[in-house]
N, C-alpha and C positions, 0 to 999 in steps of 0.2 A: 232650514237645510234644504238644499237642492236635491231633488229626486233624480237618480241616475236614469238616463234615457236608454242606455244600451242594456237590455235585459234579455235573458234567454227566451226563446219562443218556439212554437211548434211548426214554424215554416219549413218547407222542404229544402234541404241543401241542394239536391240535384236540380230542382226547379229553379232555385236562385242561380246556380252556375249556368244552367241552360239559358237564362235570361241575359247573360253577359253578351253584349253586342260584338265586341272585338274578338275575332276568332282565335287569335294567339292568346289573349288574356283568358278566354274561356277554356281553351286546351290546357293552359298552364294552371288554371284554377282546379281542373279535374286532376291534374298531376299532383298539385299540392295537397289536394284532398287525400289522395293515395299515400303520399309521403307522411303527412301528419298522422294518419291512421296507423300506418306501419310503425312509426317512431314512438307514438304514445300508447297504442293499444286501445285508444278511446274512440267512441262513436262521435261523429261531428254533430254540432248543434248550432243553429242560427242564434246569433246575439244581435238584437236590433235588426234592421232591414238588410245589412250587408256584411256582417262579420261572421265567419265560421270559426267557432271555438271548440276546443278539445279539453275535456276535464274541467274541474271547478276547484277553486280554492277561496279562502277568506282573505281578502285584501284589507290590511289595516292602515288607515291614514294616520298621520302624525297627531291629528286631533283626537284620536281614539275611536273615531267612527269606523265601522267595518262594513264591507260590501262583499257579496259573492261575485266572483269574476271568473272568466275562463283562464285556464292555465297557459295555453299557447293557442295561437290562431292566425288567421289570415283573411284578407279581403282582396278580391280582384277589382280594384278601383279603376276608373277611367285613365288616370295618369300613370299608375304603376301597380304592381302587386305589393300590398302592404302586409308585412309579417310582424306579428306581435309575439314577443318572446318573454315578456314579463321578468326580465332580469337586468341588472345593471350592465349597461353596455361596456363599461370599463372592464368588466370581467370577460368580455367577449372580444377584446381587441385583437388577440392573436388569430382568432377565427375570422374576424373581419378582414384581416390582412391576407388570408388565404381564400376568401369567399369568391372574389371576382368583382365585377362591376355592380356597385350598389351605392345607396345613400342612406344615411341614418338621421333621425331626429330624436327627440327626447325619449320616446318609447316605441319607436317604429323603425323597422328595416324596410327600405324600399328597393325593389328590383324591377327593372323594366320587363325582362322576360327570363324564363328559367335557363335558356341557353347562354345567358350572360354570366352565370355563376357556376361554382363547383358544387354539384348536388351532394356528394358525400359530406362536404363541410357543412352545408345547410342541415343535413340530416343529423349530424353530430350536435349542432347547435340546438336544434329542436329537442332532441333526446336529453341533452344535458340540462337545458332550461326546465323542461317538463319534470324530470326526476328531482331536480333540486327544489323546485317549488312544492311538489307533492310531499317530499320528505319533510320540508320545513312546516308545511301545513299540518301534517300528521303529528308532529311534535307539539304544536300549539293546541291541539284538540284533546 
């Protein structure tokens, strides 16, 4: 069984964000930090070298294997801001239609800069995804 490489660690979130070279991405990273903290009520935590996660839940694979994972999070990558919502994107279709300029892949929402999107819609998405996962995880424990 492959060991998961993305694990929580004690690295400093502000130090990581301050190391982001692109000034817009850095500024947006600090703004996302504020947004995620406000919408989840959680403290940020570094996961691996470049993901900022909020909250934790037990992720169950179809195989039965379980891993602890962050509930929602983001990473200010070189290409774009990657936002991890840990929810079926088909459930978010209406929100995506209202969000603004973005791209999605299997588990990630990509935005170029925060000014491209509707912040209240993003806040709602974060809040809804976070609360749904927390409620689901509490039922399973």
